SEROTI-432533 format. One record per residue (C-alpha): z, y, x. Coordinates in steps of 0.02 Angstrom, whole numbers, plus 32768, in hexadecimal, padded with zeros to 4 digits. Each point is the difference from the previous one (the first is absolute). Last residue first. Layout:
! residues N
ZYX ...
This chain:
! residues 372
79517C8A84C4 7FF0808B7F81 800F7FBB7F50 806F7F6A8024 807680788056 802280607F5F 802D80AC8040 80B9802B8001 807D805D7F94 80BE80037FF9 804D80577F6A 80A27F9D800E 7FBA7F5C7FC1 7F537FD58046 7F5C80527FCD 7F517FC28024 7F5E80538033 7F467FED7FDD 80147F9E7F5D 7FA480877F9E 809E80157F98 8060801A80A2 7F8980898038 801280577F58 80BE7FF38007 8001804380B2 7FA080987FC2 808280247F7A 80907FE68079 7FB2807B807C 7FF180877F7C 80B97FF07FD8 802F7FF280B9 7FAD80A28037 7F837FDE808C 8002801780BD 7FA87F5B8027 80847FC8807C 8090805B7FAC 7FD77FB17F58 7FEC7F568055 80AE800B804C 804880327F57 7F9F7F737FAB 804C7F7E8074 7F847FA2806D 7FDD7F467FF6 7FAC7FAA8097 7F4B7FD97FD5 7FD980B88022 7FEA809A7F93 7FB880A48041 7F4C7FC77FE1 80257FE07F48 805780A87FF1 7F6E8061804A 7F827FA17F96 806080247F60 800E80B9802E 7F46800D802B 7FC67FAC7F5E 7FDF7F478000 7F5E7FCC7FAC 80087F478029 7F6A80018075 803A804180A8 80B27FD7802E 80287F707F8D 7F4E7FBF8009 80077FFE80BF 80A37F9E7FFA 7FB57F8A7F81 7F737FD68077 80797FB7807E 80537F9A7F77 7F617FB37FBC 7FE180387F4C 80357F977F6B 80A0805F7FE0 7FB5809C7FB2 8087807E7FD1 8038801A7F50 8055807B7F8C 7FE080A1805E 7F497FF58030 7FDC7F997F63 803E80897F8A 7F5A801D7FA7 7FD67F468002 80AA7FCF7FBB 7FF1807D7F71 7F527FC77FCB 80367F4C8016 808880187F7D 7F8180107F74 7F8D807E7FAC 80418097805C 7F98809D801B 8039805D809C 802880B57FD7 7F76807A8030 8008808E7F83 7F927FA37F84 80797F6E800A 809280747FDD 7FA580477F68 7FE57F4F7FC0 80BA7FDF8010 8029809D7F9D 7F837FDD7F75 80437F4F7FEC 8075801F7F6D 7F7580637FA9 7FAA7F597FE2 7F4480007FE2 7FD47FEC80B9 806A7F637FFC 806F7FE98096 7FF2801280BC 80937FD38072 8025808A807E 80337FFF80B7 80478089806F 80277FE180B8 808B80618057 7FEE80A38060 809D804A7FB1 7F93807E7FA3 7F997F6F7FBB 809C7FA67FC7 8042809F7FB1 7F6080147F9C 800A7F497FC7 80B680187FCB 7FD1809D7FA1 7F727F9E7FB0 80827F867FC0 805080907FA1 7F6A7FF97F8D 7FA3809D7FCC 7F507FBA801B 80347F5E7FAD 803A7F6C8066 7FDA7F487FF6 80277FA580A4 80208068809C 80147FA580A6 806180598089 7FF47FD980BA 806A7FD78098 809C801E7F99 80AA80538018 7FB580AD7FEE 7FA07FD67F62 80987FC77F9D 806E80818058 7F8B80907FD2 80057FC17F4C 80BC80197FF2 7FE880BB801B 7F8480047F6F 807E7F997F9B 80A080648015 7FBF80987F9F 7FFC7F9B7F5E 80B97FD58004 802C7F488011 80BC8023800D 805D7FFE80A5 80987F8C7FF9 7FEA7FAD80AA 7FC9809C805C 7F44800D801D 7F997FBE8092 7FDE7F617FA0 7FDB7F4B802B 7FEB7F597FA7 7FE67F75807E 7FAB7F5B8023 800F7F5C7FA4 80B480027FC1 800180BC7FE1 7F577FEC7FA9 804A7F7F7F8A 8096806F7FD7 7F9580997FDE 7F8E7F947F94 80977FD07F99 802D80B87FEC 7F4D802A7FCF 802980207F49 8061809B8035 7F64805A803D 8047803C8071 80997FB68057 80898083800F 80817FBA807A 7F7D7FF1808A 7FDF80BA7FEF 7F6280437FAF 7F488013802E 80057F4E8041 7F9B7FAC808A 7FE77F467FDF 7FD87F8B8091 7FAE7F557FEF 80067F5C805C 7F9D7F637FD8 800E7F6C7F8C 7F5380237FB7 805180167F56 807980798054 7F7180688045 7FAA80007F57 80A280367FAB 801480938077 7F4E803A7FE2 800C7FE27F44 809A80707FF8 7FA3808A805C 7F647FEA7F94 805A80177F5B 80B3803E7FFD 804B804C809C 80417F94808F 7FBA807C8081 7F907F93806B 7FF97FA880A8 7FB37F54801B 80297FA880A3 7F727FAB805D 800D7F4F8042 7F4F7FD07FCB 80417FA57F66 805C80A27FDA 7F5A80597FE4 7FBA7F767F91 8093800C7F88 7FEA80BC8004 7F487FF47FD0 801E7F837F75 808E80647FB4 7F9E80A3800C 7F617FB97FB4 805F7FB97F6B 806480A07FE0 7F65806D800D 7F9A7F927F8C 808E7FF87F82 7FFB80BE7FFF 8080806C8058 806B80867FB1 806C801F8099 7F61801B8063 7FED7FD180B6 804E7FCE80A5 7FEC7F7C8088 8046802A80AB 7FD97F8A8091 80887FDA807F 7FF87F9B80A1 80B67FDB8023 804B8047809F 8095805C7FB6 80327F6C7F95 8068804A7F74 807B7F817FBC 804C800F7F53 8040809D7FAA 7FDF80918076 803880B67FFF 7F92805F8079 80368092806C 7FAB80948055 7F6A7FED7F8B 7F61801E8065 7FB480AF7FF2 7F668010806E 7FD37F467FF8 80097F9980A0 80B37FC57FE6 7FC57FA07F67 7F917F94806C 80987FD08068 805B7FB67F69 80BD8013801A 80427F568035 8023803C80B2 806D808C7FBE 7FE780B18042 7FAF80427F60 80997FC77F9F 80147F637F99 80827FE97F78 80137F4B7FCB 80337FCB7F53 80817F767FE2 805080517F6A 80A18028805F 7F9D80498091 7FA280757F8B 80A380327FA9 8055802880A5 7F6B806A8039 800080627F5E 80BD80178009 7FEB805180AB 7F8080767FB6 807280227F6A 808B80368076 7FA1809E8030 7FB5800D80AE 803280A28055 7F7D8082802B 803880998062 7F8C7FEB8096 7F6D7FCE7F92 801880967F8D 800A80748095 7F5D7FBD8047 7FB6801B7F53 803280B88004 7FBF801980B1 7F5A7FB67FC6 7FC97F4F802B 7F467FEA7FDE 7FCA7FFC80B6 80957FC48065 80508086806E 807E80267F78 80507F57801A 8014801B80BB 804980AD7FE7 80787FCB7F78 803E7F778075 7FDC7F487FE7 808A7F897FCA 7FBB7FE87F50 7F527FDE8045 80467F8B8086 80557F987F79 7F5D7FFC7F9E 7FA97FAD8096 7F73801E807E 801A80BF800C 7F4880338003 7FAB7F717FA3 80967FF37F8D 7FF380B87FD3 7F447FF67FE1 80147F667F92 808580587F98 7F91809A7FF2 7F737F9B7FB4 80797F9D7F92 805380997FB5 809380628044 802B80997F97 80A47FC37FB9 804E7F7D8075 7FF17F5B7FA3 7F8D7FA9807E 80778035808B 80907FAA7FA6 7F9C7F647FDB 7FD57FED80B8 80B1802C803B 80487F7E7F86 7F957F6F803D 80517FE180AA 80B3800F7FBF 7FD77F8A7F71 
């Protein structure tokens, strides 16, 4: 509890949003260091006025924050901070990652996530397609992410469970306020086969303004977002827009040209979203990340890894800096001169491509079978 309280406390300081929180942690490294910083040091941070620096220095955590942590522990929930190993590295890459996540279940930080979202008022066609697609996704060891709303979201989670795979639900309310209420059993099943997560306090209500913010987590935690049945004013298009802004892939399932419920997905396709007819369309588009050819001679694979696998300069620099002997992430960060949050995100991508491996304690090394 002592480790979590400073994070929740800083999050609750009036005037500090997620963007500013990330900036403070990047500079001071921890919430404790933020609270211990001088007025001058705080005021030197872009976005921190003298008044806000004073608010931070005088802030005292109310008892209800401590009670919140106690209640979460009592109910068996986890509270992850941005510094925790289980915190999803992809989520750290977005401009405004949630400082903390309340988790019911087990959140695998290195799972390969695909978001599937769509209309609350889905057709039978949309429900059927979504269940089949998500069942197929988990059969390829992908984790399905959605928002546990009625319609397509519910079908996405159910399809993953039917396929006996993992799924993650991101709520627009606290874990004590399951919405919609009829999905309480689904909440329990997801918690047993993945995780239900929220950045909101346990008793936060499902207010309308929570959901656009929730959508950035759905897209931010995922390699790509699939939209099934969405009108031109659908909230699912917000998730797709966020995915594109976060440099993630956007997919859309076509529907009937006579159905207004598919006008949004058709618009996405016109704008360049990948058209999805089956799971292969998704796997093909993400092949660089999801798979790595294992039928190539080992010596040739080294050349592919460095020349033909579309590594960007940062990825290439990190891959070349790693050796067969494991290196701690702090040592690697110093070696490549990169901020740890960004570094974790890139390491995840390299690990998903089977180019590197991670050992307990944030130790990373190249896969020797790939380079010898």
